C-alpha positions as CSV (number, residue, x, y, z in Angstrom):
1,X,-49.4,-37.6,-7.5
2,X,-47.0,-34.7,-7.1
3,X,-43.8,-35.5,-5.3
4,X,-42.5,-32.5,-3.4
5,X,-38.9,-32.6,-2.4
6,X,-37.3,-29.9,-0.3
7,X,-33.6,-30.1,0.4
8,X,-33.3,-26.3,0.1
9,X,-33.5,-25.1,3.6
10,X,-31.2,-23.3,5.9
11,X,-32.0,-23.5,9.6
12,X,-33.0,-20.3,11.3
13,X,-30.1,-18.8,13.3
14,X,-32.0,-19.5,16.5
15,X,-31.8,-23.2,15.8
16,X,-28.0,-22.9,15.3
17,X,-27.4,-21.6,18.8
18,X,-27.4,-24.0,21.7
19,X,-30.0,-22.5,24.1
20,X,-30.3,-19.0,22.6
21,X,-31.0,-16.2,25.1
22,X,-34.2,-14.1,24.5
23,X,-32.4,-10.9,23.8
24,X,-33.6,-7.4,24.7
25,X,-37.2,-6.4,24.6
26,X,-38.8,-2.9,24.4
27,X,-38.2,-1.2,27.8
28,X,-35.1,-3.3,28.7
29,X,-32.0,-1.5,29.7
30,X,-29.0,-2.6,27.5
31,X,-25.6,-3.2,28.9
32,X,-22.7,-1.2,27.6
33,X,-20.1,-3.0,25.6
34,X,-16.6,-2.6,24.4
35,X,-15.8,-3.6,20.8
36,X,-13.1,-3.0,18.3
37,X,-13.7,-0.4,15.6
38,X,-12.3,-0.7,12.1
39,X,-9.6,1.8,13.1
40,X,-8.4,-0.6,15.7
41,X,-9.6,1.4,18.7
42,X,-11.9,0.0,21.3
43,X,-15.3,1.7,21.5
44,X,-18.0,1.8,24.2
45,X,-21.3,3.6,24.3
46,X,-20.0,5.5,27.3
47,X,-17.4,7.1,25.0
48,X,-20.2,9.2,23.4
49,X,-20.4,11.8,26.2
50,X,-23.0,14.0,24.5
51,X,-25.2,11.2,23.1
52,X,-29.0,11.4,23.7
53,X,-29.4,7.9,22.3
54,X,-27.9,5.3,20.0
55,X,-28.9,3.8,16.7
56,X,-27.3,0.4,17.3
57,X,-27.4,-1.5,14.0
58,X,-26.4,-5.1,13.3
59,X,-25.2,-5.2,9.7
60,X,-22.9,-7.0,7.2
61,X,-20.4,-6.4,4.5
62,X,-22.0,-8.9,2.1
63,X,-25.7,-9.2,2.9
64,X,-27.6,-7.7,-0.1
65,X,-30.2,-6.1,2.2
66,X,-27.5,-4.6,4.4
67,X,-25.9,-3.1,1.2
68,X,-29.2,-1.7,0.0
69,X,-29.5,0.1,3.3
70,X,-25.9,1.4,3.5
71,X,-26.5,4.8,2.0
72,X,-29.7,5.2,4.2
73,X,-27.7,4.3,7.3
74,X,-25.1,6.9,6.4
75,X,-27.9,9.4,5.9
76,X,-29.4,8.5,9.3
77,X,-26.1,9.2,11.0
78,X,-25.5,12.5,9.2
79,X,-29.1,13.6,10.1
80,X,-29.2,12.5,13.7
81,X,-25.6,12.2,15.0
82,X,-25.5,16.1,15.3
83,X,-28.7,15.8,17.4
84,X,-27.1,13.2,19.7
85,X,-28.1,10.0,18.1
86,X,-25.1,8.4,16.4
87,X,-25.2,5.1,14.4
88,X,-23.3,2.3,16.1
89,X,-22.8,-0.3,13.4
90,X,-22.0,-3.8,14.6
91,X,-20.9,-6.8,12.5
92,X,-21.7,-10.0,14.4
93,X,-21.4,-12.5,11.6
94,X,-19.0,-15.4,12.3
95,X,-16.3,-15.0,9.7
96,X,-15.6,-18.7,9.7
97,X,-19.1,-19.1,8.3
98,X,-19.2,-15.9,6.2
99,X,-15.6,-15.0,5.3
100,X,-16.8,-11.8,3.6
101,X,-17.6,-10.4,7.1
102,X,-14.0,-10.8,8.4
103,X,-12.5,-7.8,10.2
104,X,-10.2,-7.2,7.2
105,X,-13.2,-7.1,4.9
106,X,-15.0,-4.8,7.3
107,X,-12.1,-2.3,7.1
108,X,-12.2,-2.4,3.3
109,X,-15.9,-1.9,3.2
110,X,-15.8,1.0,5.7
111,X,-13.1,2.7,3.6
112,X,-15.0,2.1,0.3
113,X,-18.2,3.7,1.6
114,X,-16.4,6.2,3.8
115,X,-18.6,5.3,6.8
116,X,-19.0,8.4,9.0
117,X,-19.9,6.1,12.0
118,X,-18.1,3.5,14.0
119,X,-18.1,0.0,12.6
120,X,-17.5,-2.5,15.3
121,X,-16.7,-6.2,15.2
122,X,-18.4,-8.5,17.7
123,X,-15.6,-11.0,18.0
124,X,-16.8,-14.3,19.5
125,X,-20.4,-13.0,19.2
126,X,-20.5,-11.8,22.8
127,X,-22.8,-8.8,22.3
128,X,-25.1,-10.5,19.7
129,X,-27.0,-12.8,22.2
130,X,-27.6,-9.9,24.6
131,X,-29.4,-8.0,21.9
132,X,-30.9,-11.1,20.3
133,X,-30.5,-9.7,16.8
134,X,-31.4,-12.2,14.0
135,X,-31.1,-10.2,10.8
136,X,-28.8,-7.7,9.0
137,X,-29.7,-5.0,9.0
138,X,-31.6,-4.8,12.3
139,X,-31.8,-1.7,14.5
140,X,-32.1,-1.3,18.3
141,X,-32.8,2.3,19.2
142,X,-31.6,3.1,22.7
143,X,-32.3,6.3,24.6
144,X,-29.7,8.1,26.8
145,X,-30.4,5.7,29.7
146,X,-29.7,2.8,27.2
147,X,-33.4,1.8,27.4
148,X,-34.6,0.0,24.3
149,X,-37.2,2.2,22.6
150,X,-37.5,0.6,19.2
151,X,-36.5,-2.7,17.5
152,X,-36.7,-3.6,13.9
153,X,-36.3,-2.3,10.3
154,X,-34.8,1.0,9.3
155,X,-37.8,1.8,7.1
156,X,-40.7,0.1,5.3
157,X,-39.1,-0.4,1.8
158,X,-35.8,-2.3,1.6
159,X,-35.8,-2.3,-2.2
160,X,-36.6,1.3,-3.1
161,X,-35.5,4.3,-1.1
162,X,-37.8,6.5,-3.1
163,X,-40.7,4.3,-2.2
164,X,-40.3,4.6,1.6
165,X,-43.5,5.7,3.3
166,X,-42.5,5.1,6.9
167,X,-39.0,6.0,8.2
168,X,-39.3,3.9,11.3
169,X,-36.0,4.8,13.0
170,X,-36.1,8.5,12.1
171,X,-39.7,8.8,13.3
172,X,-38.9,6.9,16.5
173,X,-36.2,9.4,17.3
174,X,-38.5,12.3,16.5
175,X,-41.0,10.8,18.9
176,X,-38.4,10.5,21.7
177,X,-37.4,14.1,21.2
178,X,-41.0,15.1,21.8
179,X,-41.1,13.0,24.9
180,X,-43.4,10.5,23.3
181,X,-43.1,6.7,22.7
182,X,-42.3,5.6,19.2
183,X,-45.2,4.2,17.2
184,X,-44.6,1.5,16.2
185,X,-42.0,0.3,18.7
186,X,-41.5,-3.1,17.0
187,X,-41.3,-4.0,13.3
188,X,-40.1,-7.0,11.4
189,X,-36.5,-6.6,10.3
190,X,-36.1,-7.6,6.6
191,X,-32.6,-8.9,5.8
192,X,-30.2,-11.8,5.9
193,X,-29.9,-14.2,8.8
194,X,-26.9,-13.5,11.1
195,X,-24.4,-16.3,10.7
196,X,-23.3,-18.3,13.8
197,X,-20.9,-21.1,14.2
198,X,-23.5,-23.5,15.5
199,X,-23.7,-25.7,12.4
200,X,-20.0,-25.7,11.9
201,X,-19.5,-27.0,15.4
202,X,-21.7,-29.9,14.6
203,X,-19.5,-30.7,11.6
204,X,-22.4,-30.5,9.1
205,X,-23.9,-28.0,6.7
206,X,-27.4,-26.6,7.5
207,X,-30.1,-29.1,6.4
208,X,-33.8,-29.1,6.2
209,X,-35.6,-28.8,9.5
210,X,-38.0,-31.6,10.1
211,X,-41.7,-31.0,10.3
212,X,-44.4,-33.0,12.0
213,X,-43.9,-36.7,11.5
214,X,-40.3,-36.1,10.2
215,X,-41.6,-34.8,6.9
216,X,-39.8,-32.0,5.0
217,X,-41.4,-28.5,5.2
218,X,-43.8,-27.6,2.4
219,X,-43.4,-24.7,-0.1
220,X,-45.3,-22.3,2.1
221,X,-42.8,-22.8,4.9
222,X,-39.9,-22.1,2.5
223,X,-41.6,-18.9,1.3
224,X,-42.2,-17.9,4.9
225,X,-38.5,-18.3,5.8
226,X,-36.9,-16.8,2.8
227,X,-39.4,-14.3,1.3
228,X,-38.0,-11.4,3.2
229,X,-39.9,-8.6,1.5
230,X,-43.2,-10.6,1.6
231,X,-44.0,-10.3,-2.1
232,X,-45.0,-14.0,-2.4
233,X,-41.8,-15.1,-4.2
234,X,-38.1,-15.6,-3.5
235,X,-35.5,-13.5,-5.3
236,X,-32.0,-14.7,-5.8
237,X,-30.8,-12.2,-3.2
238,X,-33.2,-13.7,-0.7
239,X,-32.3,-17.4,-1.5
240,X,-30.0,-19.0,1.0
241,X,-27.9,-22.1,1.2
242,X,-28.5,-24.9,-1.4
243,X,-31.5,-23.1,-2.8
244,X,-29.2,-20.2,-3.9
245,X,-26.8,-22.7,-5.6
246,X,-29.7,-24.2,-7.6
247,X,-31.6,-20.9,-8.1
248,X,-31.1,-20.6,-11.9
249,X,-32.0,-24.3,-12.5
250,X,-35.3,-23.9,-10.5
251,X,-36.2,-20.5,-12.0
252,X,-37.9,-22.0,-15.0
253,X,-39.0,-18.8,-16.7
254,X,-35.8,-17.0,-15.8
255,X,-37.5,-14.0,-14.3
256,X,-35.2,-13.8,-11.3
257,X,-37.8,-15.1,-8.9
258,X,-39.0,-18.5,-7.5
259,X,-42.7,-18.7,-7.2
260,X,-44.6,-21.2,-5.0
261,X,-45.4,-23.2,-8.1
262,X,-41.7,-23.5,-9.1
263,X,-40.8,-24.4,-5.6
264,X,-43.6,-27.0,-5.4
265,X,-42.2,-28.7,-8.5
266,X,-38.6,-28.7,-7.3
267,X,-36.9,-32.1,-7.5
268,X,-33.8,-33.2,-5.7
269,X,-30.7,-31.1,-6.4
270,X,-28.2,-32.5,-8.9
271,X,-25.4,-34.5,-7.4
272,X,-22.2,-32.5,-7.1
273,X,-18.8,-34.2,-6.9
């Protein structure tokens, strides 16, 4: 009999918020906001007088997927800002949960990468629930009237810019410029979960969500939650929480990935003093 033991889960961000709002859907009109930029100035969408739309992007200083997309986000801004579609980057991670996403670290990262776009901090996570973003990076493409026209990933290949076959955001903007609706209008954002203070308020670290009958989730569920690029295995960059801490111990063949079989044979984590 195979004993499967799964202490390696981090709750979805929606389970960390007390009554999470649904967030914007395609066709909804977004509310303007006023957030602090890394230069200390307050910024609103209404400040962009000549804008024809906005590439509102929830991102992070430290998320591996956000970093993979940094150069592509810079390219998007340089390509489309002159046409009236600037990138509006927002960091909504709670710095008490993810210190690497503090305002000071945001300023450092923006300077290191020479961001050509505004990089705004959502202090107190006031804008986050309105949009309903769950990942970094995740894009909400707004038109001039602030109507949501596209939600999801920047493109279809987070790992290899040269392997991109569908530039979702770029193609969505081109469709709007032709007076057409983007196709698709909704894609799955591949990235890291946005960090909220929900678990910290409860005075406990994220633990395994309970399945039916109080049983821990099976390996398939763990893959479903953390396999962000849907390749059937979990990379070290995708691993979260306790699983990330024990990654090397569980990676039996040291290939940098955890397969379903390796996860199924995972025992309890070692006791740490």
